[in-house]
Backbone of each chain as ProteinMPNN parsed JSONL, in Angstrom:
{"seq_chain_A": "MESASPNGLTQILLVSHSARIAEGLAELLSQVAGPDVSIEAIGGASDGSLGTDGGRVMSALQNAVHGSGTVVVMDIGSSILAVRAALSELEPEQLEKVFVADAPLVEGALAAAVTASTGAPPEIVAKAAEEARNAAKL", "coords_chain_A": {"N_chain_A": [[116.756, 110.829, 107.247], [113.663, 109.877, 105.809], [110.633, 108.208, 106.727], [108.054, 107.707, 106.454], [105.212, 106.228, 105.067], [103.689, 107.177, 102.361], [101.635, 106.479, 101.621], [99.873, 105.432, 103.767], [100.046, 102.749, 104.221], [100.649, 99.999, 106.364], [104.109, 99.988, 107.615], [107.145, 97.817, 106.808], [109.698, 96.456, 108.882], [112.907, 95.121, 108.466], [115.231, 93.069, 110.249], [118.324, 91.761, 110.474], [121.022, 89.565, 110.863], [122.8, 89.547, 108.411], [123.183, 91.872, 105.932], [122.824, 91.174, 103.367], [120.883, 88.936, 103.516], [118.919, 90.388, 104.666], [118.521, 92.395, 102.577], [117.986, 90.698, 100.583], [115.57, 89.315, 101.095], [113.827, 91.742, 101.415], [113.727, 92.17, 98.616], [112.175, 90.062, 97.675], [110.204, 90.478, 98.927], [108.993, 92.652, 97.907], [108.455, 91.605, 95.571], [106.404, 89.842, 95.856], [104.525, 91.107, 97.567], [103.828, 93.561, 95.895], [104.53, 96.504, 95.069], [103.947, 98.637, 96.381], [104.286, 98.534, 99.677], [105.975, 99.761, 101.967], [109.479, 98.858, 102.72], [111.867, 98.521, 104.92], [114.852, 97.46, 105.044], [117.426, 96.407, 107.274], [120.739, 95.432, 107.917], [123.279, 93.668, 109.486], [126.438, 94.432, 110.703], [127.652, 97.46, 111.819], [130.204, 98.279, 110.416], [130.09, 96.224, 108.317], [130.415, 93.495, 108.676], [129.047, 90.589, 109.584], [126.3, 90.772, 111.78], [125.082, 93.394, 114.206], [123.445, 96.452, 113.862], [123.098, 98.603, 116.137], [122.351, 101.176, 116.205], [121.564, 101.831, 113.715], [119.117, 100.642, 114.021], [117.658, 101.82, 115.97], [117.553, 104.351, 114.8], [115.873, 103.948, 112.92], [113.789, 103.036, 113.604], [112.955, 105.286, 115.565], [112.349, 107.007, 113.158], [110.234, 105.6, 112.154], [107.931, 106.146, 113.639], [106.383, 108.252, 112.157], [105.237, 107.191, 110.524], [102.043, 105.342, 109.31], [102.19, 103.298, 110.849], [104.559, 100.807, 112.048], [105.412, 97.273, 111.547], [108.108, 95.13, 113.191], [110.206, 92.44, 111.953], [112.403, 90.233, 112.922], [115.401, 88.167, 112.897], [117.726, 86.833, 114.83], [118.668, 86.536, 118.286], [121.262, 88.808, 118.656], [119.839, 90.328, 117.084], [117.499, 90.629, 118.035], [117.938, 91.785, 120.564], [118.716, 94.205, 119.854], [116.449, 95.389, 118.941], [114.77, 95.367, 120.824], [116.52, 96.943, 122.878], [115.989, 99.616, 121.213], [113.435, 99.891, 121.09], [113.182, 100.597, 124.116], [113.8, 103.125, 124.466], [111.994, 104.279, 123.268], [109.543, 107.036, 123.574], [106.351, 106.466, 124.867], [103.786, 107.005, 123.15], [104.878, 106.936, 120.581], [105.507, 104.273, 120.962], [103.291, 102.991, 120.497], [102.997, 102.929, 117.712], [104.415, 100.881, 116.906], [105.155, 97.39, 116.109], [106.264, 94.532, 117.397], [107.035, 91.523, 115.661], [106.767, 88.482, 116.953], [107.849, 86.185, 114.959], [108.824, 83.822, 112.457], [111.46, 84.778, 110.22], [111.649, 85.229, 107.675], [109.421, 83.755, 106.682], [107.492, 85.216, 108.225], [107.98, 87.935, 107.932], [106.884, 87.871, 104.897], [104.151, 87.22, 105.07], [103.358, 89.307, 106.582], [104.079, 91.419, 104.866], [102.245, 91.03, 102.673], [99.928, 91.266, 103.928], [99.998, 93.755, 104.88], [99.793, 95.027, 102.138], [97.58, 95.153, 101.731], [96.26, 97.3, 103.171], [96.025, 96.773, 106.152], [95.733, 97.588, 109.37], [98.783, 97.809, 111.673], [98.768, 96.276, 113.71], [97.146, 94.126, 113.117], [98.845, 93.54, 110.834], [101.098, 92.435, 112.147], [100.09, 90.101, 113.657], [99.788, 88.262, 111.492], [102.077, 87.902, 110.743], [102.872, 86.525, 112.947], [101.253, 84.058, 112.868], [102.479, 82.767, 111.027], [104.196, 81.127, 112.136], [103.001, 78.799, 112.863], [102.628, 77.862, 109.977], [102.0, 75.077, 107.931], [104.463, 73.914, 105.584], [104.6, 71.817, 103.618]], "CA_chain_A": [[116.075, 110.153, 106.117], [112.028, 109.746, 106.097], [110.43, 106.573, 105.829], [106.817, 107.836, 106.774], [104.705, 105.901, 104.161], [102.931, 108.512, 101.887], [100.265, 106.004, 101.194], [99.309, 105.073, 104.612], [100.249, 101.143, 104.539], [101.891, 99.633, 107.112], [105.54, 99.627, 106.84], [107.51, 96.713, 107.24], [111.469, 96.723, 109.207], [113.48, 93.584, 108.609], [116.587, 92.945, 111.045], [119.046, 90.586, 110.071], [122.616, 89.635, 111.051], [122.991, 89.864, 107.444], [122.959, 92.845, 104.968], [122.418, 90.381, 101.941], [119.804, 88.29, 104.059], [117.707, 91.472, 104.762], [118.019, 92.955, 101.347], [117.409, 89.758, 99.512], [114.339, 89.533, 101.679], [113.004, 93.043, 100.928], [113.457, 92.268, 97.401], [111.475, 88.794, 97.443], [108.667, 90.992, 99.846], [108.443, 93.415, 96.729], [107.896, 91.17, 94.316], [104.86, 88.856, 96.128], [103.538, 92.107, 98.266], [103.766, 94.626, 95.39], [105.357, 97.909, 95.191], [103.292, 99.772, 97.447], [104.688, 98.507, 100.855], [107.599, 100.409, 102.124], [110.13, 98.019, 103.515], [113.088, 99.205, 105.187], [116.208, 96.369, 105.338], [118.813, 96.716, 108.097], [121.275, 94.124, 108.141], [124.668, 93.784, 109.433], [126.882, 95.835, 111.676], [128.026, 98.838, 110.881], [131.278, 97.984, 109.459], [129.633, 95.522, 107.418], [130.437, 92.188, 109.059], [127.911, 89.84, 110.23], [126.248, 91.335, 113.086], [123.718, 93.917, 114.464], [123.91, 97.845, 114.204], [121.722, 98.963, 116.856], [122.162, 102.696, 115.674], [120.721, 101.942, 112.314], [117.743, 99.842, 114.302], [117.344, 102.876, 116.598], [117.107, 105.628, 114.022], [114.661, 103.377, 112.112], [112.507, 102.957, 114.755], [112.497, 106.833, 115.635], [111.559, 107.449, 111.959], [108.919, 104.711, 111.609], [106.564, 106.609, 114.228], [105.952, 109.521, 111.437], [104.548, 106.464, 109.553], [100.968, 104.783, 109.832], [102.582, 102.209, 112.079], [105.486, 99.681, 111.461], [106.094, 96.156, 112.195], [109.325, 94.646, 112.956], [110.198, 91.176, 111.772], [113.964, 90.067, 113.033], [115.923, 86.98, 112.706], [117.752, 85.791, 115.967], [120.005, 86.756, 119.041], [121.635, 90.479, 119.105], [118.756, 91.421, 116.226], [116.094, 90.877, 118.933], [118.221, 92.801, 121.635], [118.541, 95.479, 119.323], [115.22, 96.031, 118.578], [114.305, 95.729, 122.161], [116.796, 98.144, 123.023], [115.481, 100.657, 120.657], [112.038, 100.18, 121.957], [112.973, 100.765, 125.347], [114.137, 104.287, 124.464], [110.854, 105.365, 122.296], [108.192, 107.631, 124.033], [104.704, 105.786, 124.885], [103.292, 107.224, 122.303], [105.771, 106.756, 119.417], [105.318, 102.511, 121.013], [101.974, 102.8, 120.146], [103.123, 102.405, 116.375], [105.389, 99.896, 116.555], [104.458, 96.21, 116.777], [107.311, 93.702, 116.785], [106.48, 90.301, 115.384], [107.259, 87.116, 117.158], [107.685, 84.978, 114.235], [110.376, 83.149, 111.638], [111.656, 86.074, 109.684], [111.242, 84.859, 106.275], [107.722, 83.461, 106.377], [106.801, 86.261, 108.752], [107.753, 88.947, 106.802], [106.346, 87.682, 103.629], [102.919, 87.363, 105.674], [103.105, 90.87, 106.731], [104.042, 92.276, 103.785], [101.323, 90.799, 101.925], [98.528, 91.931, 104.686], [100.293, 95.279, 104.618], [99.533, 95.566, 100.704], [95.953, 95.197, 101.638], [95.971, 98.025, 103.83], [95.612, 96.651, 107.018], [96.678, 98.236, 110.232], [100.082, 97.38, 111.974], [98.477, 95.001, 114.75], [96.505, 92.825, 111.945], [99.867, 92.795, 109.831], [102.142, 91.633, 113.325], [99.591, 88.845, 114.006], [99.76, 88.164, 110.268], [103.307, 87.454, 110.72], [102.931, 85.618, 113.858], [100.559, 83.117, 112.295], [103.708, 82.085, 110.256], [105.035, 80.195, 113.106], [102.305, 77.226, 112.719], [102.2, 77.633, 109.012], [102.715, 74.011, 107.035], [104.81, 74.126, 104.023], [104.041, 70.695, 102.877]], "C_chain_A": [[114.275, 109.929, 106.577], [111.463, 108.806, 105.524], [109.038, 106.402, 106.318], [106.224, 107.437, 105.331], [103.848, 106.973, 103.687], [101.679, 107.767, 101.54], [99.534, 105.343, 102.014], [99.076, 103.411, 104.831], [101.254, 101.127, 105.53], [103.061, 99.196, 106.997], [106.223, 98.323, 107.623], [109.146, 96.897, 107.691], [111.931, 95.52, 109.369], [114.518, 93.654, 109.141], [117.317, 92.152, 110.992], [120.609, 90.705, 110.365], [122.953, 90.059, 109.786], [122.815, 90.942, 106.794], [121.992, 92.189, 103.797], [121.304, 89.621, 102.613], [118.656, 89.505, 104.209], [117.465, 92.313, 103.674], [117.625, 92.085, 100.496], [115.873, 89.189, 99.818], [113.291, 90.642, 101.218], [112.689, 92.728, 99.662], [112.045, 91.235, 97.213], [109.805, 89.523, 98.182], [108.043, 91.632, 98.464], [107.804, 92.894, 95.777], [106.293, 90.419, 94.737], [104.193, 89.999, 96.789], [102.991, 93.421, 97.292], [104.418, 95.89, 95.715], [105.131, 98.91, 96.111], [103.592, 99.79, 98.906], [105.931, 99.084, 101.083], [108.267, 99.203, 103.1], [111.186, 98.522, 103.649], [114.201, 97.861, 105.658], [117.392, 96.734, 106.325], [119.279, 95.349, 108.181], [122.684, 94.161, 108.12], [125.366, 94.484, 110.676], [127.362, 96.59, 110.996], [129.377, 98.95, 110.063], [131.35, 96.81, 108.476], [129.487, 94.004, 107.086], [128.829, 91.679, 109.272], [127.27, 90.425, 111.638], [125.083, 92.404, 113.227], [123.809, 95.527, 114.33], [123.086, 98.274, 114.727], [121.466, 100.368, 116.88], [121.241, 102.512, 114.933], [118.939, 101.39, 113.354], [117.03, 101.211, 115.392], [117.017, 103.905, 115.71], [115.984, 104.953, 113.114], [113.468, 103.638, 112.899], [111.779, 104.464, 115.12], [111.615, 107.278, 114.398], [110.379, 106.655, 111.848], [107.917, 105.245, 112.571], [106.073, 107.462, 113.505], [105.043, 108.546, 110.524], [102.945, 106.286, 110.152], [101.139, 103.705, 110.713], [103.562, 101.253, 111.276], [105.434, 98.422, 112.27], [107.364, 95.42, 111.717], [109.256, 93.198, 113.052], [111.904, 91.008, 112.326], [114.072, 88.519, 112.993], [116.407, 86.755, 114.073], [118.688, 87.006, 116.741], [120.124, 88.324, 119.006], [120.518, 91.079, 118.14], [117.539, 91.898, 117.425], [116.811, 91.936, 120.22], [118.054, 93.945, 121.119], [117.384, 96.12, 119.329], [114.589, 96.295, 119.914], [115.125, 97.096, 123.172], [116.294, 99.495, 122.461], [114.2, 100.865, 121.076], [112.215, 100.746, 123.204], [113.659, 102.133, 125.545], [113.105, 105.146, 123.396], [109.985, 105.859, 123.532], [107.257, 106.931, 123.77], [104.078, 106.254, 123.531], [103.747, 106.956, 120.823], [105.631, 104.592, 119.317], [104.075, 102.443, 120.657], [101.992, 102.365, 118.723], [103.85, 101.572, 115.886], [105.298, 98.716, 117.05], [105.723, 95.294, 116.139], [106.85, 92.277, 116.935], [107.243, 89.321, 116.102], [107.365, 86.445, 116.39], [108.94, 84.686, 113.316], [110.881, 84.439, 110.371], [111.306, 85.78, 108.127], [109.668, 84.936, 105.703], [106.768, 84.895, 107.143], [106.904, 87.679, 108.382], [107.027, 89.011, 105.644], [104.49, 87.696, 104.067], [102.388, 88.779, 106.027], [103.107, 91.616, 105.832], [102.775, 92.279, 102.967], [99.802, 91.446, 102.748], [98.728, 93.181, 104.904], [99.59, 95.84, 103.567], [97.899, 95.599, 101.204], [95.49, 96.379, 102.525], [95.398, 98.003, 105.303], [96.646, 97.274, 108.219], [97.541, 97.613, 110.829], [99.895, 95.955, 113.108], [98.022, 93.929, 114.042], [98.11, 92.463, 111.225], [100.755, 91.885, 110.958], [101.391, 90.39, 113.523], [99.461, 88.024, 112.565], [101.161, 87.253, 110.254], [103.168, 86.427, 111.652], [102.265, 84.222, 113.524], [101.466, 82.303, 111.327], [104.486, 81.142, 111.005], [104.004, 78.892, 112.915], [102.303, 76.983, 111.437], [102.744, 76.373, 108.202], [103.458, 74.25, 105.698], [104.867, 73.087, 103.476], [102.518, 70.519, 103.002]], "O_chain_A": [[113.913, 109.854, 107.751], [111.541, 108.455, 104.346], [108.647, 105.273, 106.615], [106.591, 108.127, 104.381], [103.278, 107.683, 104.514], [100.696, 108.412, 101.176], [98.611, 104.659, 101.572], [98.142, 102.919, 105.464], [102.272, 101.806, 105.66], [103.283, 98.149, 106.388], [105.915, 97.922, 108.746], [109.87, 97.469, 106.877], [111.513, 94.798, 110.274], [115.194, 94.497, 108.551], [116.929, 91.319, 111.811], [121.29, 91.708, 110.152], [123.527, 91.146, 109.846], [121.704, 91.272, 107.21], [120.864, 92.523, 103.433], [120.371, 89.807, 101.831], [117.521, 89.316, 103.77], [116.419, 92.96, 103.625], [116.909, 92.478, 99.575], [115.139, 88.718, 98.95], [112.17, 90.424, 100.757], [111.517, 92.894, 99.324], [111.019, 91.644, 96.67], [108.657, 89.134, 97.964], [106.959, 91.307, 97.98], [106.849, 93.382, 95.172], [105.284, 90.476, 94.034], [102.983, 89.925, 96.572], [102.067, 94.159, 97.633], [104.803, 96.088, 96.868], [105.884, 99.791, 96.524], [103.294, 100.808, 99.532], [106.893, 98.849, 100.352], [107.666, 98.717, 104.058], [111.699, 99.055, 102.666], [114.119, 97.447, 106.815], [118.294, 97.449, 105.888], [118.597, 94.352, 108.418], [123.339, 94.534, 107.147], [124.697, 95.047, 111.542], [127.536, 96.541, 109.779], [129.487, 99.723, 109.111], [132.386, 96.452, 107.915], [128.969, 93.392, 106.152], [127.774, 92.299, 109.133], [128.04, 90.44, 112.598], [124.152, 92.332, 112.424], [124.699, 95.822, 115.127], [122.07, 98.493, 114.067], [120.49, 100.811, 117.484], [120.105, 102.89, 115.219], [117.847, 101.924, 113.154], [115.809, 101.368, 115.406], [115.931, 104.417, 115.981], [115.181, 105.734, 112.604], [112.469, 104.337, 112.73], [110.591, 104.771, 115.033], [110.492, 107.773, 114.488], [109.418, 107.238, 111.347], [106.81, 104.756, 112.348], [104.997, 107.801, 113.998], [104.166, 109.056, 109.826], [102.566, 106.87, 111.167], [100.168, 103.235, 111.306], [103.403, 100.972, 110.088], [105.414, 98.453, 113.5], [107.711, 95.137, 110.571], [108.55, 92.624, 113.881], [112.615, 91.942, 111.957], [113.111, 87.75, 113.042], [115.464, 86.408, 114.784], [119.23, 87.983, 116.226], [119.161, 89.031, 119.304], [120.223, 92.261, 118.317], [116.954, 92.961, 117.631], [116.104, 92.809, 120.725], [117.355, 94.784, 121.687], [117.268, 97.294, 119.678], [113.946, 97.325, 120.118], [114.572, 97.916, 123.904], [116.192, 100.449, 123.233], [113.842, 101.99, 121.424], [111.308, 101.521, 123.505], [114.1, 102.382, 126.667], [113.304, 106.246, 122.881], [109.756, 105.063, 124.444], [107.064, 106.609, 122.598], [103.967, 105.277, 122.791], [102.895, 106.773, 119.954], [105.641, 103.845, 118.338], [103.829, 101.253, 120.46], [101.164, 101.525, 118.371], [104.028, 101.401, 114.68], [105.322, 98.608, 118.276], [106.107, 95.251, 114.971], [106.386, 91.818, 117.979], [108.451, 89.303, 115.867], [106.888, 85.404, 116.842], [109.983, 85.319, 113.48], [109.928, 84.728, 109.647], [110.428, 86.486, 107.632], [109.033, 85.613, 104.895], [105.725, 85.402, 106.729], [105.983, 88.482, 108.528], [106.523, 90.081, 105.302], [103.687, 88.206, 103.285], [101.269, 89.24, 105.799], [102.276, 92.522, 105.768], [102.263, 93.335, 102.596], [98.847, 91.965, 102.171], [97.742, 93.878, 105.142], [98.89, 96.844, 103.706], [97.192, 96.436, 100.642], [94.269, 96.476, 102.647], [94.584, 98.823, 105.726], [97.866, 97.425, 108.139], [97.291, 96.417, 110.678], [100.631, 94.979, 113.251], [98.453, 92.805, 114.301], [98.499, 91.301, 111.104], [101.073, 90.731, 110.67], [102.143, 89.416, 113.572], [98.892, 86.942, 112.708], [101.235, 86.105, 109.815], [103.346, 85.298, 111.195], [102.839, 83.233, 113.978], [101.092, 81.207, 110.91], [105.356, 80.439, 110.491], [104.627, 77.835, 112.82], [101.98, 75.812, 111.239], [103.887, 76.488, 107.761], [102.867, 74.827, 104.785], [105.361, 73.305, 102.37], [101.952, 69.599, 102.412]]}, "seq_chain_B": "MQQSYESMTTSAVLPARVDLHARPAGVVVREACRFAADIVIAINGKRANGKSILEVLALGATGGTVLGLTASGDDAADAIATLSELIPQLA", "coords_chain_B": {"N_chain_B": [[70.578, 94.899, 93.506], [70.187, 93.019, 96.255], [72.213, 91.372, 98.395], [72.752, 88.635, 99.932], [74.187, 86.57, 102.813], [76.135, 83.832, 101.481], [77.175, 81.099, 100.022], [79.43, 80.15, 97.456], [80.977, 77.838, 95.072], [83.342, 77.383, 92.326], [85.685, 76.711, 89.945], [88.75, 77.099, 88.844], [91.201, 77.052, 86.29], [95.27, 77.454, 86.586], [97.392, 78.928, 84.412], [98.94, 77.145, 81.693], [101.835, 77.402, 82.092], [101.984, 78.518, 84.472], [103.358, 78.426, 87.707], [102.054, 78.501, 91.358], [103.604, 80.106, 92.525], [105.987, 82.561, 94.285], [105.297, 85.298, 93.439], [103.042, 85.193, 91.878], [100.917, 83.925, 93.527], [100.967, 85.747, 95.573], [99.797, 87.76, 94.108], [97.166, 86.527, 93.582], [96.437, 86.056, 96.324], [96.409, 88.844, 97.208], [94.305, 89.94, 95.692], [92.345, 88.344, 97.077], [92.127, 89.408, 99.293], [90.786, 91.787, 99.013], [88.004, 91.505, 99.509], [85.296, 90.861, 101.64], [84.678, 88.325, 102.36], [84.72, 84.794, 103.229], [87.501, 82.515, 101.694], [88.386, 79.474, 100.205], [91.022, 77.918, 98.742], [91.126, 75.121, 97.062], [93.093, 72.086, 96.343], [93.266, 68.838, 95.349], [92.468, 67.624, 97.69], [93.806, 69.277, 99.453], [93.597, 72.165, 101.389], [93.684, 75.764, 101.706], [93.395, 78.917, 103.102], [92.554, 81.322, 101.369], [93.283, 84.024, 101.932], [95.733, 83.72, 103.188], [98.964, 83.876, 102.427], [101.2, 82.429, 102.842], [99.709, 79.791, 103.33], [98.655, 79.485, 100.738], [100.739, 79.268, 99.414], [101.847, 77.128, 100.487], [100.08, 75.432, 98.881], [101.615, 74.497, 96.671], [100.573, 74.483, 93.772], [100.892, 73.78, 90.874], [101.241, 74.656, 87.526], [98.674, 74.62, 85.024], [96.777, 73.584, 86.832], [93.788, 72.84, 88.449], [91.86, 74.609, 90.405], [90.05, 74.55, 93.249], [87.705, 76.736, 94.368], [86.232, 78.341, 96.784], [83.809, 80.412, 98.184], [82.525, 82.52, 101.14], [80.147, 84.44, 102.419], [78.877, 87.746, 102.367], [79.679, 89.101, 99.958], [80.641, 86.577, 98.571], [79.682, 85.819, 95.707], [80.848, 88.033, 94.272], [83.343, 87.663, 94.681], [84.264, 85.29, 93.474], [83.608, 85.383, 90.94], [85.528, 87.3, 90.412], [87.681, 86.336, 91.047], [88.028, 83.769, 89.791], [88.096, 84.751, 87.285], [90.788, 86.234, 87.43], [92.494, 84.336, 87.692], [93.094, 82.386, 85.615], [94.468, 84.399, 84.294], [96.764, 84.515, 85.018], [100.148, 85.618, 85.02]], "CA_chain_B": [[70.536, 93.59, 93.691], [70.227, 92.482, 97.472], [73.003, 90.099, 98.234], [72.76, 88.012, 101.662], [75.191, 85.604, 103.414], [75.989, 82.967, 100.608], [78.698, 80.371, 99.925], [79.47, 79.67, 96.37], [82.265, 77.512, 94.823], [83.764, 77.326, 91.11], [87.195, 76.042, 89.831], [89.817, 78.043, 87.779], [92.708, 76.861, 85.888], [96.31, 78.123, 86.475], [97.695, 79.048, 83.021], [99.905, 75.952, 81.957], [103.204, 77.677, 82.299], [102.499, 79.398, 86.038], [102.982, 77.573, 88.993], [101.293, 79.311, 91.969], [104.591, 80.415, 93.635], [105.379, 83.574, 95.205], [104.481, 86.487, 92.721], [101.366, 84.912, 91.215], [100.522, 83.632, 94.945], [100.851, 86.965, 96.252], [98.361, 88.559, 93.236], [95.87, 86.032, 94.045], [95.833, 86.876, 97.797], [95.805, 90.691, 97.627], [93.066, 90.103, 95.405], [91.26, 87.839, 97.891], [91.94, 90.102, 100.611], [89.66, 92.878, 98.943], [86.653, 90.645, 99.561], [84.877, 90.384, 103.141], [84.117, 86.716, 102.197], [86.246, 83.943, 103.303], [87.722, 82.246, 100.686], [89.461, 78.45, 100.502], [91.564, 77.437, 97.509], [91.604, 73.868, 97.213], [93.457, 71.229, 95.307], [93.702, 67.447, 95.615], [92.011, 67.816, 98.925], [94.649, 70.163, 100.194], [92.8, 73.627, 101.307], [94.157, 76.748, 101.785], [92.946, 80.091, 103.477], [92.798, 82.206, 99.968], [93.842, 85.081, 102.202], [97.141, 83.737, 103.547], [100.409, 83.787, 101.538], [101.762, 81.119, 103.24], [98.749, 78.711, 103.282], [98.41, 79.563, 99.323], [102.1, 79.013, 98.673], [102.084, 75.502, 100.674], [99.063, 74.123, 98.08], [102.367, 73.933, 95.82], [99.964, 74.28, 92.984], [101.499, 74.097, 89.375], [100.642, 75.231, 86.159], [97.781, 73.872, 84.624], [96.251, 72.715, 87.935], [92.595, 73.05, 88.361], [91.837, 75.337, 91.712], [88.645, 74.742, 93.599], [87.668, 78.069, 94.707], [85.047, 78.604, 97.323], [84.085, 81.765, 99.121], [81.338, 82.296, 101.729], [80.009, 85.683, 102.966], [78.144, 88.647, 101.56], [80.351, 89.373, 98.715], [81.294, 85.709, 97.882], [79.628, 86.103, 94.141], [81.85, 88.966, 93.65], [85.166, 87.227, 94.711], [84.273, 84.121, 93.0], [83.653, 86.249, 89.636], [86.945, 88.098, 90.555], [89.267, 85.326, 91.527], [87.87, 83.141, 88.685], [88.714, 85.285, 86.2], [92.077, 86.571, 87.402], [93.757, 83.219, 88.185], [93.622, 81.72, 84.23], [95.106, 85.323, 83.419], [98.002, 85.037, 85.864], [101.387, 85.459, 84.337]], "C_chain_B": [[71.163, 93.562, 95.343], [70.89, 91.456, 97.339], [73.145, 89.387, 100.084], [73.633, 86.906, 101.506], [75.023, 84.266, 102.132], [77.612, 82.555, 100.443], [78.543, 79.956, 98.277], [80.899, 78.974, 96.206], [82.259, 77.173, 92.953], [85.158, 76.671, 91.025], [87.682, 77.2, 88.917], [91.074, 77.262, 87.394], [93.83, 77.69, 85.872], [96.634, 77.959, 84.868], [98.835, 77.833, 82.919], [101.584, 76.264, 82.528], [103.37, 78.8, 84.005], [101.972, 78.761, 86.988], [102.165, 78.983, 89.926], [102.692, 79.653, 93.069], [104.384, 81.941, 93.827], [104.923, 84.618, 94.577], [103.189, 86.135, 92.413], [100.593, 84.501, 92.601], [99.922, 84.982, 95.301], [99.614, 87.835, 95.269], [97.172, 88.137, 93.678], [95.292, 86.502, 95.753], [95.612, 87.946, 97.97], [94.527, 90.773, 97.015], [91.657, 89.671, 96.247], [91.16, 88.311, 99.094], [90.849, 91.184, 100.298], [88.105, 92.451, 99.213], [86.188, 90.472, 100.96], [84.828, 88.51, 103.012], [85.266, 85.906, 102.535], [85.993, 83.023, 102.342], [88.731, 81.497, 100.961], [89.582, 78.457, 99.014], [91.74, 76.08, 97.707], [92.372, 73.13, 96.001], [93.748, 69.791, 95.737], [93.458, 67.273, 97.381], [92.772, 68.463, 99.827], [93.591, 71.717, 100.427], [93.584, 74.567, 101.802], [93.318, 77.958, 102.163], [93.261, 81.221, 102.053], [93.314, 83.314, 100.589], [94.92, 85.117, 102.922], [98.164, 83.142, 102.651], [100.609, 82.401, 101.881], [100.805, 79.828, 103.202], [98.561, 78.522, 101.515], [99.95, 78.765, 98.665], [102.117, 77.354, 99.302], [100.741, 74.366, 99.967], [100.285, 73.864, 96.965], [101.318, 73.724, 94.232], [100.732, 74.677, 91.692], [100.944, 74.297, 88.406], [99.607, 74.131, 85.467], [96.97, 73.146, 85.849], [94.988, 73.687, 87.906], [92.501, 73.518, 89.866], [90.595, 75.234, 92.013], [88.524, 76.159, 94.27], [85.898, 78.317, 95.448], [84.882, 79.853, 98.239], [82.682, 81.993, 99.485], [81.266, 83.801, 102.711], [78.89, 86.424, 102.135], [78.5, 88.93, 100.14], [81.063, 88.28, 97.97], [80.904, 85.619, 96.249], [80.694, 86.87, 93.913], [83.142, 88.205, 93.496], [84.886, 85.714, 93.998], [84.088, 84.632, 91.302], [85.191, 86.697, 89.191], [87.966, 87.197, 90.032], [88.99, 83.926, 90.174], [88.185, 83.585, 87.239], [90.223, 85.846, 86.037], [93.205, 85.206, 87.37], [93.823, 82.357, 86.24], [94.354, 83.009, 83.811], [96.364, 85.548, 84.007], [98.974, 84.961, 84.818], [102.731, 85.417, 85.056]], "O_chain_B": [[72.287, 93.959, 95.649], [70.601, 90.589, 96.514], [73.637, 89.877, 101.1], [73.869, 86.342, 100.438], [73.91, 83.796, 101.895], [78.677, 83.154, 100.593], [77.484, 79.439, 97.924], [81.855, 79.301, 96.909], [81.238, 76.768, 92.398], [85.676, 76.147, 92.012], [86.967, 78.053, 88.391], [91.88, 76.895, 88.249], [93.683, 78.728, 85.227], [96.203, 77.024, 84.194], [99.545, 77.568, 83.89], [102.296, 75.513, 83.194], [104.298, 79.466, 84.464], [100.798, 78.499, 87.25], [101.806, 80.061, 89.454], [102.65, 79.416, 94.276], [103.332, 82.564, 93.687], [103.938, 85.083, 95.149], [102.253, 86.867, 92.736], [99.432, 84.911, 92.618], [98.727, 85.275, 95.326], [98.677, 88.443, 95.786], [96.263, 88.863, 94.08], [94.259, 87.02, 96.179], [94.74, 88.306, 98.762], [93.646, 91.472, 97.514], [90.528, 90.162, 96.246], [90.364, 87.889, 99.933], [90.055, 91.495, 101.186], [87.17, 93.236, 99.058], [86.954, 89.714, 101.555], [85.033, 87.747, 103.957], [86.444, 86.147, 102.27], [84.873, 82.635, 102.011], [89.733, 81.885, 101.563], [88.726, 78.813, 98.204], [92.556, 75.773, 98.577], [92.272, 73.535, 94.843], [94.611, 69.681, 96.608], [94.315, 66.811, 98.135], [92.51, 68.301, 101.019], [92.935, 72.168, 99.489], [94.418, 74.063, 102.554], [92.344, 78.061, 101.417], [94.331, 81.824, 101.979], [94.026, 83.903, 99.777], [95.303, 86.191, 103.385], [98.109, 81.987, 102.228], [100.213, 81.421, 101.251], [101.39, 78.763, 103.003], [98.333, 77.393, 101.08], [100.094, 77.967, 97.739], [102.404, 76.438, 98.531], [100.462, 73.2, 100.244], [100.001, 72.924, 96.222], [101.472, 72.65, 93.65], [101.143, 75.825, 91.525], [99.75, 74.008, 88.485], [99.841, 72.923, 85.447], [96.551, 72.012, 85.616], [94.981, 74.859, 87.529], [93.098, 72.782, 90.652], [89.803, 75.739, 91.217], [89.581, 76.597, 94.725], [84.812, 78.419, 94.877], [85.801, 80.229, 98.966], [81.748, 81.825, 98.7], [82.128, 84.155, 103.515], [78.127, 85.834, 101.369], [77.649, 88.98, 99.252], [81.847, 88.517, 97.051], [81.838, 85.344, 95.496], [81.602, 86.334, 93.277], [83.836, 88.122, 92.482], [85.826, 84.975, 94.29], [84.667, 83.902, 90.498], [85.808, 86.542, 88.137], [88.743, 87.224, 89.078], [89.952, 83.257, 89.798], [88.463, 82.863, 86.281], [90.813, 85.94, 84.961], [94.402, 85.198, 87.084], [94.87, 81.793, 85.922], [95.015, 82.793, 82.796], [97.058, 86.518, 83.701], [98.735, 84.324, 83.792], [103.771, 85.277, 84.413]]}, "name": "protein", "num_of_chains": 2, "seq": "MESASPNGLTQILLVSHSARIAEGLAELLSQVAGPDVSIEAIGGASDGSLGTDGGRVMSALQNAVHGSGTVVVMDIGSSILAVRAALSELEPEQLEKVFVADAPLVEGALAAAVTASTGAPPEIVAKAAEEARNAAKLMQQSYESMTTSAVLPARVDLHARPAGVVVREACRFAADIVIAINGKRANGKSILEVLALGATGGTVLGLTASGDDAADAIATLSELIPQLA"}
């Protein structure tokens, strides 16, 4: 599977315990950020139950290095462990293209996707996601 | 025309049936991000960075609301012109 972004925009990788959370969030991001941002949604364990599929996370990150940069936004627990495990297998030059955002999943991904749609590089996109930690809702 | 650093303010009204929810807010923020100028959207004393989707969503602006727009920076005039035309046309 080729995930290189043809338009040079920073890509977003979502990792959740739930396929429906990941896919629903990807749908929301496309609505808000527009159709140009490449969003990959990984959710659930390999048998379709709630959980994390480390193999899918790994292959997504390995593909991600072909693009112009990828920002990863995760939910909780084993999603984070799976991303960490995958990162530890990447080469240093691959790691330069992958930015993991320490951010709440929905709000962080939303900020990231809108920022990515403006052509911002992955380090700026990740920073936008992390600013979501302090964003008031009311 | 030579432009220098400037700050401009205007207002724009959301269409009656369009709340500044996820998709329209995304349209506004993405347009705002095309400008170098700092952009602030304000309603009822609440202020949002016009380039932050989360701040703009937190305004909770509903259809028909008058949005205050302030742009500060070299391309402030362009930003104000573009956004004040865009906002009333949101669908």
